[in-house]
N, C-alpha and C positions, 0 to 999 in steps of 0.2 A: 492500579496504574505499573506496570513492571518498570525495574530501574532503568532511566533515561538518560543515566548521567554521560552517558557516552557522548550524546548530542551534544557537549561543550567541550568535546575536542575540537583541536584548530581546523581541521578542516571540513568542519561540519558549517554551513552558513545560516544563517537567520533563514534562509527559503526550505531549509533542512528541516529544521525545529517547528516552523510552522507547519511543513507539509505532516511530520511526524504528530502533531496535535489535531489537525484536522481527520486525520485517519483514525486514530486512538478514536476520536469523539464517532466517525463511520463506525466502530468496532462496534463502541458499546450500542451503538443504536441497532445493528444488523447479524450480530453473533452472540451467543450461538446459534447456529441452525438446527434444524429436527435432523438428527442423522437415524432415525429408523430407516430410511432409504437412502444409503449412502452416496449411490450413483446420483440422486438426485436432489440429493442436497449440494453435492459437487456442482452442478450442473447450473443450481441455483444461486449459490454463491458465488459462481464465475460470471453468471449472466446481472446480477448485482454489482459488480466490484467492477463489469465492463460498461454496464449504463452509467454509472457514477463518476469512472472515468479513474479510476485507482490503475488499470491496466495500461496507463500511456507510458508510465516511465519503464515499461519491463520490454517495450521494443520500437524499433525509431519507426518515424514515420515517412513512407516513402516518399509522399507528395513534399515532404519537405527534411529529408533527412539531415542530420546534426549528429553531433557526438551523442551518445548514451550517457547519462548520470547516472555512475554504478551508485551513487552515496543514496542517491533516491531511490533506487532499486534495492538496497541493502535493506534501508529503513522499512519499503514495503513487504521484504521479506521477513522481516524480523518482527515488523508486528501484527503481521497476518500467521 
């Protein structure tokens, strides 16, 4: 597991640490993918991320708009 000591910084909350732990677990199960066909691998990975709800922090929900949690977005980006 990569260094996650930054999650102890005061602006991360328990929900961010829990999110990072769940995403690490998901990555351990679903990554790496076969990169023989990079385009197919990317499509498959994005489909899995969407199916399992990991893309929700990347965009606002038009039906329920609210502030974007950029801390969760950054954790997602760094983990992937």
